[in-house]
C-alpha positions in Angstrom: 67.8 -20.3 -78.5 65.6 -23.0 -77.1 68.0 -23.0 -74.0 67.0 -19.3 -73.5 63.3 -19.5 -73.8 63.8 -22.5 -71.4 65.6 -20.4 -69.1 63.3 -17.3 -69.5 60.3 -19.6 -69.0 62.2 -20.9 -65.9 62.9 -17.5 -65.0 59.1 -16.3 -65.4 58.0 -19.6 -63.6 60.1 -18.7 -60.8 59.1 -15.3 -60.7 55.4 -16.4 -61.0 55.9 -18.9 -58.3 57.5 -16.2 -55.9 55.0 -13.7 -57.0 52.2 -16.4 -55.9 54.1 -16.9 -52.8 54.5 -13.0 -51.8 50.5 -12.8 -52.8 49.8 -15.7 -50.5 51.9 -14.6 -47.6 50.4 -11.1 -48.0 46.8 -12.3 -48.4 47.5 -14.5 -45.2 49.0 -11.5 -43.3 46.0 -9.5 -44.5 43.6 -12.2 -43.6 45.2 -12.7 -40.0 45.0 -8.7 -39.8 41.4 -8.5 -40.7 40.6 -11.5 -38.5 42.4 -9.9 -35.6 40.8 -6.7 -36.2 37.4 -8.5 -36.5 37.9 -10.2 -33.5 38.8 -7.0 -31.9 35.6 -5.4 -33.0 33.5 -8.2 -32.4 35.3 -8.5 -28.4 34.8 -4.7 -28.2 31.1 -4.9 -29.3 30.6 -7.8 -27.2 32.3 -5.9 -24.2 29.9 -2.9 -25.0 26.9 -5.2 -24.8 27.8 -6.7 -21.8 28.7 -3.3 -20.0 25.0 -2.4 -21.2 23.3 -5.5 -20.0 25.0 -5.4 -16.8 23.9 -1.6 -16.4 20.4 -2.4 -17.5 20.4 -5.3 -15.1 21.4 -3.0 -12.1 19.1 -0.6 -12.9 16.1 -3.1 -13.1 17.4 -4.6 -9.5 17.5 -1.3 -8.2 13.9 -0.4 -9.4 12.6 -3.9 -8.2 14.1 -3.4 -4.8 12.8 0.2 -4.7 9.7 -1.2 -5.7 9.5 -4.0 -3.2 10.5 -1.4 -0.5 7.7 0.7 -1.4 5.3 -2.4 -1.6 6.5 -3.4 1.8 5.7 0.1 3.1 2.6 0.4 1.5 1.4 -3.0 2.7 2.7 -2.2 6.3 0.9 1.1 6.0 -2.4 -0.6 4.7 -2.1 -3.1 7.8 -1.8 -0.4 10.2 -4.6 1.5 8.6 -6.9 -1.8 8.7 -5.8 -2.0 12.2 -6.7 1.4 13.3 -9.8 1.1 11.4 -10.8 -2.4 13.2 -10.1 -0.9 16.5 -12.1 2.3 15.9 -15.0 0.4 14.3 -14.9 -1.8 17.5 -15.0 0.9 19.7 -17.9 2.6 17.9 -19.9 -0.5 17.6 -19.6 -1.0 21.5 -20.7 2.5 21.9 -23.6 2.4 19.7 -24.4 -0.8 21.7 -24.2 1.0 24.9 -26.4 3.9 23.5 -29.1 1.6 21.9 -29.0 -0.2 25.3 -29.5 3.1 27.3 -32.3 4.1 24.8 -34.0 1.1 25.3 -33.8 1.4 29.1 -35.1 5.1 28.9 -38.1 3.9 26.5 -38.9 0.9 28.9 -39.1 3.4 31.9 -41.1 6.1 30.0 -43.6 3.3 28.9 -43.7 2.2 32.5 -44.3 5.6 33.6 -47.1 6.3 31.0 -48.8 3.1 31.9 -48.7 4.2 35.6 -50.0 7.8 34.7 -53.0 6.3 32.7 -53.8 4.3 35.8 -53.8 7.3 37.8 -55.5 9.4 35.5 -57.9 6.7 35.3 -58.5 6.8 39.0 -59.2 10.4 39.4 -62.6 11.4 40.7 -62.7 15.1 40.2 -61.1 17.8 37.9 -58.9 19.2 40.4 -57.5 15.7 41.2 -57.1 15.3 37.2 -55.2 18.5 37.0 -53.2 17.6 39.7 -52.1 14.2 38.3 -51.5 15.7 34.8 -49.3 18.4 36.2 -47.2 15.8 37.9 -47.2 13.6 34.8 -45.9 16.4 32.8 -43.2 17.7 35.6 -41.9 13.9 35.8 -41.9 13.7 32.1 -39.8 16.8 31.9 -37.5 15.6 34.4 -37.1 12.0 32.9 -36.6 13.4 29.6 -33.6 15.9 31.1 -32.3 13.0 32.9 -32.2 10.7 29.8 -30.9 13.2 27.8 -27.8 13.6 30.4 -27.2 9.9 30.5 -27.3 9.9 26.7 -24.8 12.7 26.4 -22.5 10.9 28.9 -22.4 7.6 27.1 -22.0 9.6 23.7 -19.1 11.7 25.4 -17.6 8.0 26.7 -17.7 6.7 23.2 -16.0 9.7 21.6 -13.3 9.6 24.1 -12.6 5.9 23.9 -12.3 6.2 20.1 -10.1 9.1 20.4 -8.0 7.1 22.7 -7.8 4.3 20.2 -6.9 6.5 17.3 -4.4 8.2 19.5 -2.7 5.3 20.8 -2.5 3.8 17.3 -0.8 6.9 15.9 1.8 7.1 18.6 2.4 3.3 18.2 3.0 3.9 14.3 4.9 6.9 15.0 7.3 5.2 17.5 7.6 2.0 14.9 8.4 4.2 12.1 11.1 6.1 14.1 12.7 2.8 14.9 
């Protein structure tokens, strides 16, 4: 019996040993399979993240490119607007200087005529002579007022034409550059 027990014990030990080897092999195989699946899942997840990152990067790049193009366009338009404003302001300033000069010339001439008229009135010796000088003064003042008004209108018209030409030239130039 002791031999039988020993044989049974050896057989059980061999079976246990074999069972452990099978279990280890199965565990190793399962571990490799799970590890492979985990790697595949991880790889798939990383690929998805990479694709999403690339798409987000592409979208941001497109947005930045569009924003930059819009910014450049707005900057160009602002510069054109400032150029037009500067040229128009220059033409208007020149025009207002011309108007001021013309008005001052008219005022000086009128002042001189009034001084001359006062001298003529002071030199009158009779009422008919005074009426004659006063009538000439009124007629002369009316004539000079009309002449001064005509000159002011001419200067104003010239200013308006110059300013209009400046705006038209700028608009044409911008339209040609925009078409190019």
